[in-house]
PQR file of N, CA, C, O and H, with PARSE charges and radii, in Angstrom:
ATOM      1  N   UNK A   1      70.781  71.669 -95.623 -0.4000 1.5000
ATOM      2  CA  UNK A   1      69.472  71.409 -94.454 -0.0000 2.0000
ATOM      3  C   UNK A   1      70.569  72.559 -93.808  0.5500 1.7000
ATOM      4  O   UNK A   1      71.779  72.781 -93.849 -0.5500 1.4000
ATOM      5  N   UNK A   2      69.422  73.101 -93.229 -0.4000 1.5000
ATOM      6  CA  UNK A   2      69.381  74.279 -92.166 -0.0000 2.0000
ATOM      7  C   UNK A   2      70.371  73.436 -90.921  0.5500 1.7000
ATOM      8  O   UNK A   2      70.549  72.228 -91.078 -0.5500 1.4000
ATOM      9  H   UNK A   2      68.439  72.921 -93.196  0.4000 1.0000
ATOM     10  N   UNK A   3      70.835  73.965 -90.008 -0.4000 1.5000
ATOM     11  CA  UNK A   3      71.706  73.672 -88.759 -0.0000 2.0000
ATOM     12  C   UNK A   3      70.551  73.327 -87.726  0.5500 1.7000
ATOM     13  O   UNK A   3      70.893  72.511 -86.869 -0.5500 1.4000
ATOM     14  H   UNK A   3      70.690  74.946 -89.881  0.4000 1.0000
ATOM     15  N   UNK A   4      69.318  73.770 -87.650 -0.4000 1.5000
ATOM     16  CA  UNK A   4      68.683  72.905 -86.688 -0.0000 2.0000
ATOM     17  C   UNK A   4      68.134  71.836 -87.061  0.5500 1.7000
ATOM     18  O   UNK A   4      67.497  71.187 -86.231 -0.5500 1.4000
ATOM     19  H   UNK A   4      69.040  74.433 -88.346  0.4000 1.0000
ATOM     20  N   UNK A   5      68.245  71.392 -88.400 -0.4000 1.5000
ATOM     21  CA  UNK A   5      68.069  69.825 -88.626 -0.0000 2.0000
ATOM     22  C   UNK A   5      69.211  69.142 -88.291  0.5500 1.7000
ATOM     23  O   UNK A   5      68.968  68.018 -87.851 -0.5500 1.4000
ATOM     24  H   UNK A   5      68.762  71.919 -89.074  0.4000 1.0000
ATOM     25  N   UNK A   6      70.306  69.416 -88.345 -0.4000 1.5000
ATOM     26  CA  UNK A   6      71.378  68.566 -88.103 -0.0000 2.0000
ATOM     27  C   UNK A   6      71.637  68.674 -86.486  0.5500 1.7000
ATOM     28  O   UNK A   6      72.449  68.017 -85.834 -0.5500 1.4000
ATOM     29  H   UNK A   6      70.503  70.329 -88.703  0.4000 1.0000
ATOM     30  N   UNK A   7      70.574  69.848 -85.936 -0.4000 1.5000
ATOM     31  CA  UNK A   7      71.221  69.216 -84.353 -0.0000 2.0000
ATOM     32  C   UNK A   7      69.776  68.348 -84.156  0.5500 1.7000
ATOM     33  O   UNK A   7      69.849  67.276 -83.556 -0.5500 1.4000
ATOM     34  H   UNK A   7      69.915  70.382 -86.466  0.4000 1.0000
ATOM     35  N   UNK A   8      68.740  68.716 -84.556 -0.4000 1.5000
ATOM     36  CA  UNK A   8      68.017  67.612 -84.358 -0.0000 2.0000
ATOM     37  C   UNK A   8      68.160  65.911 -84.064  0.5500 1.7000
ATOM     38  O   UNK A   8      67.871  65.175 -83.121 -0.5500 1.4000
ATOM     39  H   UNK A   8      68.680  69.587 -85.043  0.4000 1.0000
ATOM     40  N   UNK A   9      68.891  65.692 -85.686 -0.4000 1.5000
ATOM     41  CA  UNK A   9      69.139  64.563 -85.916 -0.0000 2.0000
ATOM     42  C   UNK A   9      70.272  64.057 -84.922  0.5500 1.7000
ATOM     43  O   UNK A   9      70.302  62.928 -84.432 -0.5500 1.4000
ATOM     44  H   UNK A   9      69.126  66.291 -86.453  0.4000 1.0000
ATOM     45  N   UNK A  10      71.483  65.381 -84.631 -0.4000 1.5000
ATOM     46  CA  UNK A  10      72.146  64.582 -83.688 -0.0000 2.0000
ATOM     47  C   UNK A  10      72.078  64.382 -82.234  0.5500 1.7000
ATOM     48  O   UNK A  10      72.945  63.820 -81.565 -0.5500 1.4000
ATOM     49  H   UNK A  10      71.458  66.298 -85.029  0.4000 1.0000
ATOM     50  N   UNK A  11      70.665  65.030 -81.669 -0.4000 1.5000
ATOM     51  CA  UNK A  11      69.932  64.754 -80.123 -0.0000 2.0000
ATOM     52  C   UNK A  11      69.071  63.575 -80.923  0.5500 1.7000
ATOM     53  O   UNK A  11      69.380  62.576 -80.273 -0.5500 1.4000
ATOM     54  H   UNK A  11      69.960  65.486 -82.212  0.4000 1.0000
ATOM     55  N   UNK A  12      68.583  63.336 -81.486 -0.4000 1.5000
ATOM     56  CA  UNK A  12      67.811  62.048 -81.610 -0.0000 2.0000
ATOM     57  C   UNK A  12      69.221  60.715 -81.911  0.5500 1.7000
ATOM     58  O   UNK A  12      69.282  59.845 -81.042 -0.5500 1.4000
ATOM     59  H   UNK A  12      68.332  64.147 -82.014  0.4000 1.0000
ATOM     60  N   UNK A  13      69.885  60.654 -82.671 -0.4000 1.5000
ATOM     61  CA  UNK A  13      71.156  59.702 -82.470 -0.0000 2.0000
ATOM     62  C   UNK A  13      71.185  59.615 -81.168  0.5500 1.7000
ATOM     63  O   UNK A  13      70.718  58.634 -80.589 -0.5500 1.4000
ATOM     64  H   UNK A  13      69.835  61.360 -83.377  0.4000 1.0000
ATOM     65  N   UNK A  14      71.839  60.816 -80.422 -0.4000 1.5000
ATOM     66  CA  UNK A  14      72.651  60.498 -79.166 -0.0000 2.0000
ATOM     67  C   UNK A  14      71.530  60.011 -78.176  0.5500 1.7000
ATOM     68  O   UNK A  14      71.820  59.185 -77.310 -0.5500 1.4000
ATOM     69  H   UNK A  14      72.219  61.613 -80.893  0.4000 1.0000
ATOM     70  N   UNK A  15      70.218  60.524 -78.294 -0.4000 1.5000
ATOM     71  CA  UNK A  15      69.487  59.902 -76.946 -0.0000 2.0000
ATOM     72  C   UNK A  15      69.048  58.144 -77.478  0.5500 1.7000
ATOM     73  O   UNK A  15      68.777  57.289 -76.636 -0.5500 1.4000
ATOM     74  H   UNK A  15      69.983  61.195 -78.997  0.4000 1.0000
ATOM     75  N   UNK A  16      69.050  57.859 -78.955 -0.4000 1.5000
ATOM     76  CA  UNK A  16      69.112  56.310 -78.827 -0.0000 2.0000
ATOM     77  C   UNK A  16      70.021  55.280 -78.712  0.5500 1.7000
ATOM     78  O   UNK A  16      69.884  54.089 -78.432 -0.5500 1.4000
ATOM     79  H   UNK A  16      69.270  58.554 -79.639  0.4000 1.0000
ATOM     80  N   UNK A  17      71.354  56.234 -79.088 -0.4000 1.5000
ATOM     81  CA  UNK A  17      73.032  55.237 -78.488 -0.0000 2.0000
ATOM     82  C   UNK A  17      72.676  55.544 -77.541  0.5500 1.7000
ATOM     83  O   UNK A  17      72.448  54.407 -77.130 -0.5500 1.4000
ATOM     84  H   UNK A  17      71.466  57.202 -79.315  0.4000 1.0000
ATOM     85  N   UNK A  18      72.253  56.481 -76.329 -0.4000 1.5000
ATOM     86  CA  UNK A  18      72.545  56.451 -74.791 -0.0000 2.0000
ATOM     87  C   UNK A  18      71.702  55.546 -74.437  0.5500 1.7000
ATOM     88  O   UNK A  18      72.149  54.590 -73.802 -0.5500 1.4000
ATOM     89  H   UNK A  18      72.438  57.405 -76.664  0.4000 1.0000
ATOM     90  N   UNK A  19      70.609  55.587 -74.673 -0.4000 1.5000
ATOM     91  CA  UNK A  19      69.657  54.358 -74.173 -0.0000 2.0000
ATOM     92  C   UNK A  19      69.827  53.208 -74.820  0.5500 1.7000
ATOM     93  O   UNK A  19      68.885  52.452 -74.584 -0.5500 1.4000
ATOM     94  H   UNK A  19      70.246  56.364 -75.188  0.4000 1.0000
ATOM     95  N   UNK A  20      70.823  52.635 -75.715 -0.4000 1.5000
ATOM     96  CA  UNK A  20      70.879  51.458 -75.700 -0.0000 2.0000
ATOM     97  C   UNK A  20      72.328  51.090 -74.862  0.5500 1.7000
ATOM     98  O   UNK A  20      72.682  49.934 -74.629 -0.5500 1.4000
ATOM     99  H   UNK A  20      71.589  53.249 -75.906  0.4000 1.0000
ATOM    100  N   UNK A  21      72.994  52.156 -74.511 -0.4000 1.5000
ATOM    101  CA  UNK A  21      74.363  51.854 -73.604 -0.0000 2.0000
ATOM    102  C   UNK A  21      73.587  51.835 -72.219  0.5500 1.7000
ATOM    103  O   UNK A  21      73.916  50.881 -71.515 -0.5500 1.4000
ATOM    104  H   UNK A  21      72.706  53.094 -74.700  0.4000 1.0000
ATOM    105  N   UNK A  22      72.839  52.493 -71.791 -0.4000 1.5000
ATOM    106  CA  UNK A  22      72.027  52.244 -70.748 -0.0000 2.0000
ATOM    107  C   UNK A  22      71.570  50.952 -70.146  0.5500 1.7000
ATOM    108  O   UNK A  22      71.795  50.357 -69.092 -0.5500 1.4000
ATOM    109  H   UNK A  22      72.571  53.269 -72.363  0.4000 1.0000
ATOM    110  N   UNK A  23      70.559  50.662 -71.633 -0.4000 1.5000
ATOM    111  CA  UNK A  23      70.028  49.420 -71.364 -0.0000 2.0000
ATOM    112  C   UNK A  23      71.262  48.177 -71.202  0.5500 1.7000
ATOM    113  O   UNK A  23      71.165  47.152 -70.527 -0.5500 1.4000
ATOM    114  H   UNK A  23      70.377  51.145 -72.489  0.4000 1.0000
ATOM    115  N   UNK A  24      72.188  48.526 -71.865 -0.4000 1.5000
ATOM    116  CA  UNK A  24      73.289  47.543 -71.659 -0.0000 2.0000
ATOM    117  C   UNK A  24      73.857  47.492 -70.812  0.5500 1.7000
ATOM    118  O   UNK A  24      74.204  46.345 -70.528 -0.5500 1.4000
ATOM    119  H   UNK A  24      72.267  49.358 -72.413  0.4000 1.0000
ATOM    120  N   UNK A  25      74.248  48.408 -70.030 -0.4000 1.5000
ATOM    121  CA  UNK A  25      74.689  48.663 -68.171 -0.0000 2.0000
ATOM    122  C   UNK A  25      74.051  48.053 -67.563  0.5500 1.7000
ATOM    123  O   UNK A  25      74.604  47.136 -66.955 -0.5500 1.4000
ATOM    124  H   UNK A  25      73.966  49.339 -70.260  0.4000 1.0000
ATOM    125  N   UNK A  26      72.496  48.243 -67.398 -0.4000 1.5000
ATOM    126  CA  UNK A  26      71.716  47.537 -66.529 -0.0000 2.0000
ATOM    127  C   UNK A  26      71.165  46.217 -66.881  0.5500 1.7000
ATOM    128  O   UNK A  26      69.990  45.956 -66.624 -0.5500 1.4000
ATOM    129  H   UNK A  26      72.047  48.987 -67.892  0.4000 1.0000
ATOM    130  N   UNK A  27      71.730  45.605 -67.296 -0.4000 1.5000
ATOM    131  CA  UNK A  27      71.344  44.329 -67.666 -0.0000 2.0000
ATOM    132  C   UNK A  27      72.368  43.054 -66.757  0.5500 1.7000
ATOM    133  O   UNK A  27      73.503  42.640 -66.993 -0.5500 1.4000
ATOM    134  H   UNK A  27      72.684  45.817 -67.505  0.4000 1.0000
ATOM    135  N   UNK A  28      71.661  42.803 -65.979 -0.4000 1.5000
ATOM    136  CA  UNK A  28      72.671  41.738 -65.105 -0.0000 2.0000
ATOM    137  C   UNK A  28      72.310  39.890 -65.019  0.5500 1.7000
ATOM    138  O   UNK A  28      71.267  39.236 -65.041 -0.5500 1.4000
ATOM    139  H   UNK A  28      70.739  43.139 -65.787  0.4000 1.0000
ATOM    140  N   UNK A  29      73.817  39.533 -64.913 -0.4000 1.5000
ATOM    141  CA  UNK A  29      73.330  38.247 -64.629 -0.0000 2.0000
ATOM    142  C   UNK A  29      72.583  37.533 -63.875  0.5500 1.7000
ATOM    143  O   UNK A  29      72.703  37.781 -62.675 -0.5500 1.4000
ATOM    144  H   UNK A  29      74.664  40.064 -64.895  0.4000 1.0000
ATOM    145  N   UNK A  30      71.691  36.552 -64.221 -0.4000 1.5000
ATOM    146  CA  UNK A  30      70.626  35.960 -63.026 -0.0000 2.0000
ATOM    147  C   UNK A  30      71.928  34.770 -62.488  0.5500 1.7000
ATOM    148  O   UNK A  30      72.553  34.049 -63.266 -0.5500 1.4000
ATOM    149  H   UNK A  30      71.594  36.351 -65.195  0.4000 1.0000
ATOM    150  N   UNK A  31      72.118  34.811 -60.933 -0.4000 1.5000
ATOM    151  CA  UNK A  31      72.841  33.843 -60.653 -0.0000 2.0000
ATOM    152  C   UNK A  31      71.593  32.895 -60.231  0.5500 1.7000
ATOM    153  O   UNK A  31      70.463  33.112 -59.795 -0.5500 1.4000
ATOM    154  H   UNK A  31      71.611  35.397 -60.301  0.4000 1.0000
ATOM    155  N   UNK A  32      72.473  31.536 -60.631 -0.4000 1.5000
ATOM    156  CA  UNK A  32      71.629  30.832 -60.528 -0.0000 2.0000
ATOM    157  C   UNK A  32      72.349  29.360 -59.595  0.5500 1.7000
ATOM    158  O   UNK A  32      73.366  29.466 -58.910 -0.5500 1.4000
ATOM    159  H   UNK A  32      73.392  31.359 -60.986  0.4000 1.0000
ATOM    160  N   UNK A  33      71.769  28.387 -59.721 -0.4000 1.5000
ATOM    161  CA  UNK A  33      72.695  27.476 -58.843 -0.0000 2.0000
ATOM    162  C   UNK A  33      72.834  26.481 -59.756  0.5500 1.7000
ATOM    163  O   UNK A  33      72.316  26.516 -60.872 -0.5500 1.4000
ATOM    164  H   UNK A  33      70.942  28.301 -60.278  0.4000 1.0000
ATOM    165  N   UNK A  34      73.804  25.206 -59.156 -0.4000 1.5000
ATOM    166  CA  UNK A  34      74.136  24.077 -59.923 -0.0000 2.0000
ATOM    167  C   UNK A  34      72.665  23.100 -60.273  0.5500 1.7000
ATOM    168  O   UNK A  34      72.563  22.501 -61.344 -0.5500 1.4000
ATOM    169  H   UNK A  34      74.225  25.178 -58.250  0.4000 1.0000
ATOM    170  N   UNK A  35      71.712  23.059 -59.334 -0.4000 1.5000
ATOM    171  CA  UNK A  35      70.307  22.517 -59.778 -0.0000 2.0000
ATOM    172  C   UNK A  35      69.632  23.314 -60.994  0.5500 1.7000
ATOM    173  O   UNK A  35      69.272  22.877 -62.087 -0.5500 1.4000
ATOM    174  H   UNK A  35      71.795  23.546 -58.465  0.4000 1.0000
ATOM    175  N   UNK A  36      69.582  24.334 -60.589 -0.4000 1.5000
ATOM    176  CA  UNK A  36      68.862  24.884 -61.566 -0.0000 2.0000
ATOM    177  C   UNK A  36      69.417  24.861 -63.160  0.5500 1.7000
ATOM    178  O   UNK A  36      68.533  24.638 -63.987 -0.5500 1.4000
ATOM    179  H   UNK A  36      69.875  24.690 -59.701  0.4000 1.0000
ATOM    180  N   UNK A  37      70.911  25.086 -63.736 -0.4000 1.5000
ATOM    181  CA  UNK A  37      71.593  24.732 -64.481 -0.0000 2.0000
ATOM    182  C   UNK A  37      71.345  23.750 -65.116  0.5500 1.7000
ATOM    183  O   UNK A  37      70.966  23.843 -66.283 -0.5500 1.4000
ATOM    184  H   UNK A  37      71.629  25.268 -63.065  0.4000 1.0000
ATOM    185  N   UNK A  38      71.513  22.488 -64.453 -0.4000 1.5000
ATOM    186  CA  UNK A  38      71.236  20.979 -65.365 -0.0000 2.0000
ATOM    187  C   UNK A  38      69.835  21.198 -65.389  0.5500 1.7000
ATOM    188  O   UNK A  38      69.463  20.981 -66.542 -0.5500 1.4000
ATOM    189  H   UNK A  38      71.822  22.413 -63.505  0.4000 1.0000
ATOM    190  N   UNK A  39      68.772  21.560 -64.589 -0.4000 1.5000
ATOM    191  CA  UNK A  39      66.887  21.503 -64.968 -0.0000 2.0000
ATOM    192  C   UNK A  39      67.200  22.355 -66.362  0.5500 1.7000
ATOM    193  O   UNK A  39      66.919  21.718 -67.377 -0.5500 1.4000
ATOM    194  H   UNK A  39      69.074  21.737 -63.652  0.4000 1.0000
ATOM    195  N   UNK A  40      67.640  23.450 -66.543 -0.4000 1.5000
ATOM    196  CA  UNK A  40      67.547  24.191 -68.123 -0.0000 2.0000
ATOM    197  C   UNK A  40      67.996  23.613 -69.027  0.5500 1.7000
ATOM    198  O   UNK A  40      67.406  23.542 -70.106 -0.5500 1.4000
ATOM    199  H   UNK A  40      67.869  23.968 -65.718  0.4000 1.0000
ATOM    200  N   UNK A  41      69.623  22.839 -68.702 -0.4000 1.5000
ATOM    201  CA  UNK A  41      70.449  21.728 -69.956 -0.0000 2.0000
ATOM    202  C   UNK A  41      69.326  20.829 -70.166  0.5500 1.7000
ATOM    203  O   UNK A  41      68.659  20.856 -71.201 -0.5500 1.4000
ATOM    204  H   UNK A  41      70.102  22.896 -67.826  0.4000 1.0000
ATOM    205  N   UNK A  42      69.112  20.051 -69.221 -0.4000 1.5000
ATOM    206  CA  UNK A  42      67.710  18.458 -69.572 -0.0000 2.0000
ATOM    207  C   UNK A  42      66.713  19.246 -70.515  0.5500 1.7000
ATOM    208  O   UNK A  42      66.624  18.896 -71.692 -0.5500 1.4000
ATOM    209  H   UNK A  42      69.654  20.030 -68.381  0.4000 1.0000
ATOM    210  N   UNK A  43      66.067  20.154 -70.098 -0.4000 1.5000
ATOM    211  CA  UNK A  43      64.774  21.483 -70.712 -0.0000 2.0000
ATOM    212  C   UNK A  43      65.000  21.424 -71.973  0.5500 1.7000
ATOM    213  O   UNK A  43      64.217  20.963 -72.804 -0.5500 1.4000
ATOM    214  H   UNK A  43      66.140  20.438 -69.142  0.4000 1.0000
ATOM    215  N   UNK A  44      66.212  21.942 -72.218 -0.4000 1.5000
ATOM    216  CA  UNK A  44      66.544  22.468 -73.738 -0.0000 2.0000
ATOM    217  C   UNK A  44      67.134  21.073 -74.290  0.5500 1.7000
ATOM    218  O   UNK A  44      66.886  21.084 -75.495 -0.5500 1.4000
ATOM    219  H   UNK A  44      66.848  22.317 -71.544  0.4000 1.0000
ATOM    220  N   UNK A  45      67.796  19.885 -73.963 -0.4000 1.5000
ATOM    221  CA  UNK A  45      68.039  18.559 -74.666 -0.0000 2.0000
ATOM    222  C   UNK A  45      66.545  18.109 -74.947  0.5500 1.7000
ATOM    223  O   UNK A  45      66.156  17.761 -76.061 -0.5500 1.4000
ATOM    224  H   UNK A  45      67.998  19.876 -72.983  0.4000 1.0000
ATOM    225  N   UNK A  46      65.666  18.158 -73.692 -0.4000 1.5000
ATOM    226  CA  UNK A  46      64.585  17.475 -74.325 -0.0000 2.0000
ATOM    227  C   UNK A  46      63.675  17.733 -75.239  0.5500 1.7000
ATOM    228  O   UNK A  46      62.879  16.992 -75.815 -0.5500 1.4000
ATOM    229  H   UNK A  46      65.982  18.441 -72.786  0.4000 1.0000
ATOM    230  N   UNK A  47      64.015  19.625 -75.359 -0.4000 1.5000
ATOM    231  CA  UNK A  47      63.121  20.251 -76.404 -0.0000 2.0000
ATOM    232  C   UNK A  47      63.844  20.127 -77.738  0.5500 1.7000
ATOM    233  O   UNK A  47      63.183  20.302 -78.762 -0.5500 1.4000
ATOM    234  H   UNK A  47      64.662  20.227 -74.891  0.4000 1.0000
ATOM    235  N   UNK A  48      65.125  19.845 -77.818 -0.4000 1.5000
ATOM    236  CA  UNK A  48      65.993  19.788 -78.676 -0.0000 2.0000
ATOM    237  C   UNK A  48      65.426  18.304 -79.521  0.5500 1.7000
ATOM    238  O   UNK A  48      64.976  18.186 -80.660 -0.5500 1.4000
ATOM    239  H   UNK A  48      65.661  19.703 -76.986  0.4000 1.0000
ATOM    240  N   UNK A  49      65.589  17.585 -78.768 -0.4000 1.5000
ATOM    241  CA  UNK A  49      65.154  16.221 -79.111 -0.0000 2.0000
ATOM    242  C   UNK A  49      63.644  16.297 -79.841  0.5500 1.7000
ATOM    243  O   UNK A  49      63.460  15.734 -80.920 -0.5500 1.4000
ATOM    244  H   UNK A  49      65.954  17.681 -77.842  0.4000 1.0000
ATOM    245  N   UNK A  50      62.713  16.949 -79.244 -0.4000 1.5000
ATOM    246  CA  UNK A  50      61.657  16.935 -79.824 -0.0000 2.0000
ATOM    247  C   UNK A  50      61.267  17.338 -81.060  0.5500 1.7000
ATOM    248  O   UNK A  50      60.389  16.848 -81.771 -0.5500 1.4000
ATOM    249  H   UNK A  50      62.862  17.407 -78.368  0.4000 1.0000
ATOM    250  N   UNK A  51      62.318  18.705 -81.369 -0.4000 1.5000
ATOM    251  CA  UNK A  51      61.808  19.203 -82.586 -0.0000 2.0000
ATOM    252  C   UNK A  51      62.428  18.479 -83.301  0.5500 1.7000
ATOM    253  O   UNK A  51      61.720  18.086 -84.228 -0.5500 1.4000
ATOM    254  H   UNK A  51      63.032  19.103 -80.792  0.4000 1.0000
ATOM    255  N   UNK A  52      64.070  17.855 -83.345 -0.4000 1.5000
ATOM    256  CA  UNK A  52      64.265  17.081 -83.982 -0.0000 2.0000
ATOM    257  C   UNK A  52      63.346  15.657 -84.880  0.5500 1.7000
ATOM    258  O   UNK A  52      63.377  15.235 -86.036 -0.5500 1.4000
ATOM    259  H   UNK A  52      64.645  18.175 -82.592  0.4000 1.0000
ATOM    260  N   UNK A  53      62.618  15.285 -83.679 -0.4000 1.5000
ATOM    261  CA  UNK A  53      61.700  14.324 -84.124 -0.0000 2.0000
ATOM    262  C   UNK A  53      60.882  15.206 -85.074  0.5500 1.7000
ATOM    263  O   UNK A  53      61.116  15.052 -86.273 -0.5500 1.4000
ATOM    264  H   UNK A  53      62.593  15.628 -82.740  0.4000 1.0000
ATOM    265  N   UNK A  54      60.199  15.870 -84.812 -0.4000 1.5000
ATOM    266  CA  UNK A  54      59.227  16.268 -85.509 -0.0000 2.0000
ATOM    267  C   UNK A  54      59.693  16.700 -86.844  0.5500 1.7000
ATOM    268  O   UNK A  54      59.013  16.351 -87.809 -0.5500 1.4000
ATOM    269  H   UNK A  54      60.009  15.995 -83.838  0.4000 1.0000
ATOM    270  N   UNK A  55      60.726  17.390 -87.032 -0.4000 1.5000
ATOM    271  CA  UNK A  55      61.223  17.723 -88.718 -0.0000 2.0000
ATOM    272  C   UNK A  55      61.470  16.646 -89.491  0.5500 1.7000
ATOM    273  O   UNK A  55      61.691  16.754 -90.697 -0.5500 1.4000
ATOM    274  H   UNK A  55      61.278  17.674 -86.248  0.4000 1.0000
ATOM    275  N   UNK A  56      61.448  15.217 -88.690 -0.4000 1.5000
ATOM    276  CA  UNK A  56      61.771  14.328 -89.413 -0.0000 2.0000
ATOM    277  C   UNK A  56      60.486  13.338 -89.732  0.5500 1.7000
ATOM    278  O   UNK A  56      60.627  12.359 -90.464 -0.5500 1.4000
ATOM    279  H   UNK A  56      61.269  15.129 -87.710  0.4000 1.0000
TER
END
């Protein structure tokens, strides 16, 4: 392959990897209160129970 094809491939892979790293660094955890965490856990448990009942 000619040298410019390798250069294009290097630029493409570099931009994809760089974008993924920037996306990972930009992700922030959402601060939740204890009450919100309890609601989320209760909703997940309820949905899991409903899903289990539907499978039976």
